FIBABA-684479 format. One record per residue (C-alpha): residue in one letter; x, y, z. Coordinates in Angstrom, 1 decimal. Example, Ala and Ser with C-alpha at 12.3 -4.5 7.8 and 13.67 -1.06 7.14 Angstrom:
% FIBABA-684479
{'A', {12.3, -4.5, 7.8}}
{'S', {13.7, -1.1, 7.1}}
END
This chain:
% FIBABA-684479
{'X', {77.0, 99.3, 69.5}}
{'X', {77.6, 97.5, 66.2}}
{'X', {76.0, 97.3, 62.7}}
{'X', {72.9, 95.0, 62.3}}
{'X', {74.8, 92.8, 59.8}}
{'X', {77.5, 92.1, 62.3}}
{'X', {75.2, 91.6, 65.2}}
{'X', {73.2, 88.9, 63.3}}
{'X', {76.1, 86.4, 63.4}}
{'X', {77.3, 87.2, 66.9}}
{'X', {79.6, 89.5, 68.8}}
{'X', {82.3, 88.6, 71.3}}
{'X', {84.9, 90.7, 73.2}}
{'X', {88.4, 89.7, 74.2}}
{'X', {90.3, 91.4, 77.0}}
{'X', {94.1, 91.6, 77.1}}
{'X', {96.5, 92.7, 79.8}}
{'X', {99.8, 94.4, 79.0}}
{'X', {102.8, 92.3, 80.1}}
{'X', {105.8, 94.6, 80.7}}
{'X', {108.4, 91.8, 80.7}}
{'X', {108.1, 91.2, 76.9}}
{'X', {106.0, 94.3, 76.0}}
{'X', {103.1, 92.2, 74.7}}
{'X', {99.4, 92.0, 75.4}}
{'X', {98.2, 88.6, 76.8}}
{'X', {94.7, 87.4, 76.7}}
{'X', {93.1, 87.2, 80.1}}
{'X', {89.4, 86.7, 79.3}}
{'X', {86.6, 86.4, 76.7}}
{'X', {83.0, 87.4, 77.0}}
{'X', {80.1, 85.3, 75.9}}
{'X', {78.8, 85.6, 72.3}}
{'X', {75.8, 87.8, 71.9}}
{'X', {73.5, 87.4, 68.9}}
{'X', {71.3, 89.8, 67.0}}
{'X', {71.8, 92.8, 69.3}}
{'X', {73.1, 96.1, 67.9}}
{'X', {73.5, 97.5, 71.4}}
{'X', {75.4, 94.6, 73.0}}
{'X', {75.6, 94.2, 76.8}}
{'X', {78.0, 91.5, 77.8}}
{'X', {77.3, 89.8, 81.1}}
{'X', {80.7, 88.1, 81.6}}
{'X', {82.9, 89.9, 84.2}}
{'X', {86.7, 89.9, 83.9}}
{'X', {88.5, 90.1, 87.3}}
{'X', {91.3, 92.6, 87.5}}
{'X', {93.9, 93.4, 90.1}}
{'X', {94.1, 97.1, 91.0}}
{'X', {96.9, 99.0, 92.7}}
{'X', {97.2, 102.7, 93.0}}
{'X', {100.8, 102.8, 92.1}}
{'X', {100.6, 100.6, 89.0}}
{'X', {99.3, 101.3, 85.5}}
{'X', {97.4, 98.2, 84.4}}
{'X', {97.2, 98.6, 80.6}}
{'X', {94.3, 96.9, 78.9}}
{'X', {93.3, 96.2, 75.3}}
{'X', {89.7, 95.2, 74.4}}
{'X', {89.1, 93.8, 71.0}}
{'X', {85.6, 93.1, 69.6}}
{'X', {85.1, 90.4, 67.0}}
{'X', {82.3, 89.2, 64.7}}
{'X', {81.7, 85.5, 65.2}}
{'X', {81.0, 83.2, 62.3}}
{'X', {77.7, 81.5, 62.9}}
{'X', {77.6, 79.0, 65.8}}
{'X', {81.2, 77.7, 65.3}}
{'X', {82.7, 80.3, 67.6}}
{'X', {85.4, 81.2, 65.0}}
{'X', {86.1, 84.9, 64.6}}
{'X', {85.3, 86.0, 61.1}}
{'X', {86.8, 89.5, 61.4}}
{'X', {87.6, 92.1, 64.0}}
{'X', {85.3, 95.1, 64.4}}
{'X', {87.8, 97.2, 66.3}}
{'X', {89.9, 97.5, 69.4}}
{'X', {90.5, 100.0, 72.1}}
{'X', {93.4, 100.7, 74.5}}
{'X', {93.0, 102.0, 78.0}}
{'X', {94.2, 101.3, 81.6}}
{'X', {92.6, 100.6, 84.9}}
{'X', {93.7, 103.9, 86.5}}
{'X', {91.9, 105.9, 83.8}}
{'X', {88.7, 104.0, 84.2}}
{'X', {88.9, 104.4, 88.0}}
{'X', {89.6, 108.1, 87.7}}
{'X', {86.7, 108.6, 85.3}}
{'X', {84.3, 107.3, 87.9}}
{'X', {84.6, 103.5, 87.1}}
{'X', {83.2, 103.9, 83.5}}
{'X', {84.5, 105.1, 80.2}}
{'X', {83.3, 105.2, 76.6}}
{'X', {85.8, 104.7, 73.7}}
{'X', {85.4, 104.7, 69.9}}
{'X', {85.6, 101.2, 68.6}}
{'X', {85.4, 102.1, 64.9}}
{'X', {84.0, 105.0, 62.8}}
{'X', {80.5, 103.6, 63.3}}
{'X', {80.7, 101.8, 66.7}}
{'X', {81.7, 102.5, 70.3}}
{'X', {82.3, 100.5, 73.4}}
{'X', {81.6, 101.3, 77.1}}
{'X', {83.8, 99.9, 79.7}}
{'X', {82.6, 99.6, 83.3}}
{'X', {84.5, 98.6, 86.5}}
{'X', {82.5, 97.1, 89.3}}
{'X', {84.2, 97.3, 92.7}}
{'X', {83.4, 94.6, 95.2}}
{'X', {81.5, 95.8, 98.2}}
{'X', {83.9, 94.4, 100.7}}
{'X', {86.4, 97.3, 100.1}}
{'X', {84.0, 99.3, 102.2}}
{'X', {83.9, 96.8, 105.1}}
{'X', {85.7, 97.7, 108.2}}
{'X', {86.2, 96.1, 111.6}}
{'X', {85.9, 98.5, 114.5}}
{'X', {88.0, 97.6, 117.6}}
{'X', {88.6, 99.0, 121.0}}
{'X', {91.2, 97.7, 123.5}}
{'X', {92.1, 98.4, 127.1}}
{'X', {95.1, 97.5, 129.2}}
{'X', {95.2, 96.2, 132.8}}
{'X', {97.9, 96.5, 135.4}}
{'X', {100.5, 97.7, 133.0}}
{'X', {104.0, 98.2, 134.6}}
{'X', {107.5, 99.0, 133.4}}
{'X', {110.7, 98.2, 135.2}}
{'X', {112.5, 101.5, 134.5}}
{'X', {112.0, 104.4, 136.8}}
{'X', {110.0, 106.2, 134.2}}
{'X', {106.5, 107.6, 134.2}}
{'X', {103.9, 105.3, 132.7}}
{'X', {102.6, 106.6, 129.3}}
{'X', {101.3, 103.6, 127.4}}
{'X', {100.2, 103.3, 123.8}}
{'X', {99.3, 100.2, 121.7}}
{'X', {100.3, 99.3, 118.2}}
{'X', {98.1, 96.9, 116.1}}
{'X', {100.0, 95.2, 113.3}}
{'X', {99.6, 92.5, 110.7}}
{'X', {102.7, 90.4, 110.4}}
{'X', {103.3, 88.4, 107.2}}
{'X', {106.2, 86.2, 106.2}}
{'X', {108.0, 89.1, 104.5}}
{'X', {106.9, 92.3, 106.2}}
{'X', {105.0, 93.8, 109.1}}
{'X', {102.0, 96.1, 108.2}}
{'X', {101.1, 98.8, 110.7}}
{'X', {97.2, 98.9, 111.0}}
{'X', {96.9, 101.3, 113.9}}
{'X', {98.8, 103.2, 116.5}}
{'X', {96.8, 104.5, 119.5}}
{'X', {97.1, 107.6, 121.5}}
{'X', {99.2, 107.7, 124.7}}
{'X', {97.3, 107.2, 128.0}}
{'X', {99.2, 107.9, 131.2}}
{'X', {97.5, 105.2, 133.4}}
{'X', {98.1, 101.6, 134.5}}
{'X', {94.7, 100.6, 133.2}}
{'X', {94.5, 102.6, 129.9}}
{'X', {91.4, 102.7, 127.7}}
{'X', {92.4, 103.5, 124.2}}
{'X', {90.1, 105.1, 121.7}}
{'X', {88.3, 102.8, 119.2}}
{'X', {89.6, 102.6, 115.7}}
{'X', {88.7, 101.0, 112.4}}
{'X', {90.7, 98.8, 110.0}}
{'X', {89.8, 97.9, 106.4}}
{'X', {88.7, 94.3, 106.5}}
{'X', {90.1, 93.5, 103.1}}
{'X', {93.6, 94.2, 104.2}}
{'X', {93.4, 91.5, 106.9}}
{'X', {91.6, 89.1, 104.5}}
{'X', {94.2, 89.6, 101.8}}
{'X', {96.9, 88.3, 104.0}}
{'X', {95.1, 85.3, 105.4}}
{'X', {98.3, 83.6, 106.5}}
{'X', {99.3, 86.7, 108.5}}
{'X', {99.2, 87.0, 112.2}}
{'X', {97.6, 89.9, 114.1}}
{'X', {99.8, 91.2, 116.9}}
{'X', {99.3, 93.9, 119.6}}
{'X', {102.3, 95.6, 121.0}}
{'X', {102.2, 97.8, 124.1}}
{'X', {104.9, 100.4, 124.5}}
{'X', {105.7, 103.1, 127.0}}
{'X', {106.5, 106.5, 125.5}}
{'X', {109.7, 107.9, 127.0}}
{'X', {110.9, 111.5, 126.8}}
{'X', {114.4, 111.8, 125.4}}
{'X', {114.8, 108.1, 125.2}}
{'X', {113.7, 105.2, 123.1}}
{'X', {110.2, 103.9, 123.8}}
{'X', {110.1, 100.8, 126.0}}
{'X', {108.3, 97.6, 125.0}}
{'X', {105.9, 96.7, 127.9}}
{'X', {104.7, 93.5, 126.2}}
{'X', {102.8, 92.0, 123.3}}
{'X', {100.2, 89.4, 122.5}}
{'X', {99.0, 87.5, 119.4}}
{'X', {95.5, 87.2, 118.1}}
{'X', {93.6, 86.5, 114.8}}
{'X', {90.5, 87.7, 113.0}}
{'X', {88.7, 84.5, 113.9}}
{'X', {89.5, 85.1, 117.6}}
{'X', {88.4, 88.7, 117.5}}
{'X', {85.1, 87.8, 115.9}}
{'X', {84.2, 85.9, 119.1}}
{'X', {83.6, 89.3, 120.7}}
{'X', {84.2, 90.7, 124.1}}
{'X', {84.9, 88.3, 126.9}}
{'X', {87.4, 85.9, 128.3}}
{'X', {88.4, 84.5, 124.9}}
{'X', {89.7, 88.0, 123.9}}
{'X', {91.6, 88.8, 127.1}}
{'X', {95.2, 88.4, 126.4}}
{'X', {98.0, 88.0, 128.9}}
{'X', {100.9, 90.3, 127.9}}
{'X', {104.2, 88.6, 127.1}}
{'X', {106.4, 91.2, 128.8}}
{'X', {110.0, 91.5, 129.7}}
{'X', {109.6, 92.1, 133.4}}
{'X', {111.6, 89.5, 135.4}}
{'X', {112.7, 89.4, 139.0}}
{'X', {116.2, 88.4, 140.2}}
{'X', {115.3, 84.7, 140.1}}
{'X', {114.3, 84.9, 136.4}}
{'X', {110.6, 84.6, 137.1}}
{'X', {108.0, 86.8, 135.5}}
{'X', {106.6, 89.7, 137.5}}
{'X', {103.1, 91.3, 137.1}}
{'X', {101.4, 88.3, 135.6}}
{'X', {98.2, 90.2, 135.8}}
{'X', {99.2, 92.5, 132.9}}
{'X', {96.7, 92.0, 130.1}}
{'X', {95.1, 93.6, 127.1}}
{'X', {91.4, 93.1, 126.7}}
{'X', {89.0, 93.6, 123.8}}
{'X', {86.2, 96.1, 124.7}}
{'X', {84.5, 96.5, 121.3}}
{'X', {84.3, 94.6, 118.1}}
{'X', {81.9, 95.6, 115.3}}
{'X', {81.7, 95.1, 111.5}}
{'X', {80.9, 98.5, 110.0}}
{'X', {80.7, 100.2, 106.6}}
{'X', {83.3, 102.8, 105.8}}
{'X', {84.9, 104.9, 103.1}}
{'X', {86.9, 103.4, 100.3}}
{'X', {89.2, 104.8, 97.6}}
{'X', {86.8, 103.8, 94.9}}
{'X', {83.7, 105.4, 96.5}}
{'X', {85.5, 108.6, 97.1}}
{'X', {86.6, 108.9, 93.5}}
{'X', {83.2, 107.9, 92.1}}
{'X', {81.0, 109.9, 94.4}}
{'X', {83.3, 112.8, 95.2}}
{'X', {83.0, 112.6, 98.9}}
{'X', {84.6, 115.3, 101.1}}
{'X', {86.4, 113.0, 103.5}}
{'X', {90.1, 113.8, 102.7}}
{'X', {92.6, 111.0, 102.4}}
{'X', {96.2, 111.6, 101.3}}
{'X', {98.4, 109.4, 99.2}}
{'X', {102.0, 110.5, 99.0}}
{'X', {104.2, 109.2, 96.2}}
{'X', {107.8, 110.3, 95.9}}
{'X', {109.5, 110.3, 92.5}}
{'X', {112.6, 111.9, 91.2}}
{'X', {115.1, 112.7, 88.5}}
{'X', {118.7, 111.5, 88.4}}
{'X', {121.3, 114.2, 88.6}}
{'X', {119.5, 117.0, 90.5}}
{'X', {117.8, 114.3, 92.6}}
{'X', {114.5, 116.2, 92.3}}
{'X', {111.5, 114.7, 93.9}}
{'X', {107.9, 115.4, 93.3}}
{'X', {105.1, 114.9, 95.8}}
{'X', {101.7, 113.8, 94.4}}
{'X', {99.0, 114.4, 96.9}}
{'X', {95.5, 113.2, 96.1}}
{'X', {92.7, 114.9, 98.1}}
{'X', {89.4, 113.4, 97.3}}
{'X', {87.0, 116.0, 95.9}}
{'X', {90.0, 118.4, 95.6}}
{'X', {93.0, 118.4, 93.3}}
{'X', {96.4, 117.0, 92.5}}
{'X', {99.1, 119.2, 93.8}}
{'X', {102.5, 118.8, 92.3}}
{'X', {105.5, 120.2, 94.1}}
{'X', {109.2, 119.8, 93.3}}
{'X', {111.5, 118.9, 96.2}}
{'X', {115.3, 118.9, 95.6}}
{'X', {117.4, 116.4, 97.6}}
{'X', {120.5, 118.3, 98.6}}
{'X', {121.9, 115.6, 100.8}}
{'X', {125.0, 113.6, 99.8}}
{'X', {124.3, 110.5, 102.0}}
{'X', {122.2, 108.4, 99.7}}
{'X', {124.9, 106.1, 98.6}}
{'X', {127.8, 105.8, 96.2}}
{'X', {127.1, 107.4, 92.7}}
{'X', {129.1, 104.5, 91.2}}
{'X', {126.8, 101.8, 92.6}}
{'X', {123.7, 100.9, 90.5}}
{'X', {121.6, 100.5, 93.6}}
{'X', {122.4, 104.0, 94.9}}
{'X', {119.8, 106.7, 94.7}}
{'X', {122.6, 109.0, 93.5}}
{'X', {123.8, 106.6, 90.8}}
{'X', {125.0, 108.4, 87.7}}
{'X', {125.9, 106.6, 84.5}}
{'X', {125.7, 107.8, 80.9}}
{'X', {124.1, 104.6, 79.6}}
{'X', {122.1, 103.3, 82.6}}
{'X', {119.2, 104.9, 84.4}}
{'X', {119.2, 105.7, 88.1}}
{'X', {116.5, 104.3, 90.5}}
{'X', {114.9, 107.8, 90.6}}
{'X', {114.6, 107.9, 86.8}}
{'X', {113.2, 104.4, 86.7}}
{'X', {110.5, 105.3, 89.2}}
{'X', {109.6, 108.4, 87.1}}
{'X', {109.2, 106.3, 84.0}}
{'X', {106.9, 103.9, 85.8}}
{'X', {104.8, 106.4, 87.7}}
{'X', {104.5, 109.4, 85.3}}
{'X', {102.0, 107.7, 83.0}}
{'X', {100.0, 106.6, 86.0}}
{'X', {99.8, 110.2, 87.2}}
{'X', {98.6, 111.4, 83.8}}
{'X', {95.8, 108.8, 83.9}}
{'X', {94.5, 110.2, 87.2}}
{'X', {94.9, 113.8, 86.1}}
{'X', {92.6, 113.1, 83.1}}
{'X', {89.7, 112.8, 85.5}}
{'X', {87.7, 116.0, 85.8}}
{'X', {86.9, 115.2, 89.4}}
{'X', {90.5, 115.3, 90.3}}
{'X', {91.8, 118.6, 89.0}}
{'X', {95.4, 119.3, 88.3}}
{'X', {97.2, 122.2, 89.9}}
{'X', {100.9, 123.1, 89.7}}
{'X', {101.8, 125.9, 92.0}}
{'X', {104.5, 128.1, 90.5}}
{'X', {107.5, 128.6, 92.7}}
{'X', {106.4, 125.9, 95.2}}
{'X', {109.7, 124.2, 95.3}}
{'X', {110.9, 122.5, 98.5}}
{'X', {114.3, 121.2, 99.6}}
{'X', {115.6, 118.8, 102.2}}
{'X', {118.9, 117.5, 103.4}}
{'X', {120.7, 120.9, 103.9}}
{'X', {121.7, 123.3, 106.6}}
{'X', {119.7, 126.6, 106.5}}
{'X', {120.0, 129.9, 108.2}}
{'X', {120.0, 131.4, 110.7}}
{'X', {121.5, 128.6, 112.8}}
{'X', {122.6, 126.4, 109.9}}
{'X', {120.8, 123.5, 111.4}}
{'X', {120.0, 120.5, 109.2}}
{'X', {116.5, 120.8, 107.8}}
{'X', {114.5, 118.1, 106.0}}
{'X', {111.9, 120.5, 104.6}}
{'X', {112.3, 124.1, 103.6}}
{'X', {111.1, 126.4, 100.9}}
{'X', {113.4, 127.0, 98.0}}
{'X', {112.6, 130.7, 97.6}}
{'X', {115.4, 133.2, 97.1}}
{'X', {113.7, 135.8, 99.3}}
{'X', {113.5, 133.5, 102.3}}
{'X', {116.8, 131.6, 102.1}}
{'X', {120.0, 133.5, 101.3}}
{'X', {122.4, 130.6, 101.5}}
{'X', {122.4, 126.8, 101.8}}
{'X', {125.1, 124.4, 103.0}}
{'X', {124.4, 121.0, 101.5}}
END
């Protein structure tokens, strides 16, 4: 809302994004000019990229426009915020623009973040060449040029023709990596030995959209050969049994509506010399729980090498400390939301990478409480 004298000539807002490389704000969008409205509602939408682990700082400045020329006559005011704060506040926030004016910022989340693809697969005539019991499970991955993203890992079924349970995958993940390839790997779970690859096959979202049938029956490219080098068990295949596009939960809906379906995000940060780590657990409709975990191991690299987690230097920051500087403001933004309470449990320190009593076996998670642990061997 602005004064009538300012609204008469026209009002326009400019959105800036903070650029960490040179510590400056760069203009990314301007709204349309609105005339003769004291309670201005801009229709222009500025697209933003959101990541849970990044603090996207924004500056919004509102200017008074000089007549129809489009030239700014003066600035009414400006506000600073970040995307994480707006998301944590339920996708809207009101900030004072000047002593007599305020501005409301809204984030509209595209609906496709709630779109899921529900899939179900079965295996046929699965075999392994080792003399091991058959216990098959499937892994559904999205392979890009630089990495492989695990989308789903099924339960183990001890049968030659397993029918694995249905599962859902967020559709936006697949659409974001349009050049990526969907792959299905079938493994045999072995006791006291590495799991054996039974075979794999390739598919795509366009292929899966064709539904159940011969077009989505995939011959497994296995490693089974006879003495002549010919493949055995050519009947091995993985078939699609179900494909549906459904609605599901999203991070944004859970924050805004306070749903009770718990989803956990775990972020590890730390400080340099003690190598302390904190776990940030976000439970929708619950709280943020901060717990300190001390790294007692001595195997994270040479303290003289800058890339080592244990790097120590009087004038250069360690990787742990750099992560803390980057993520701590982000945590504070989420903690400002009343829907995500903040709770620090006193004495809830954990440790890992040390041998503990009574058998002095290496433990990767134990409570650092003096009454429960009398001695440690790091």
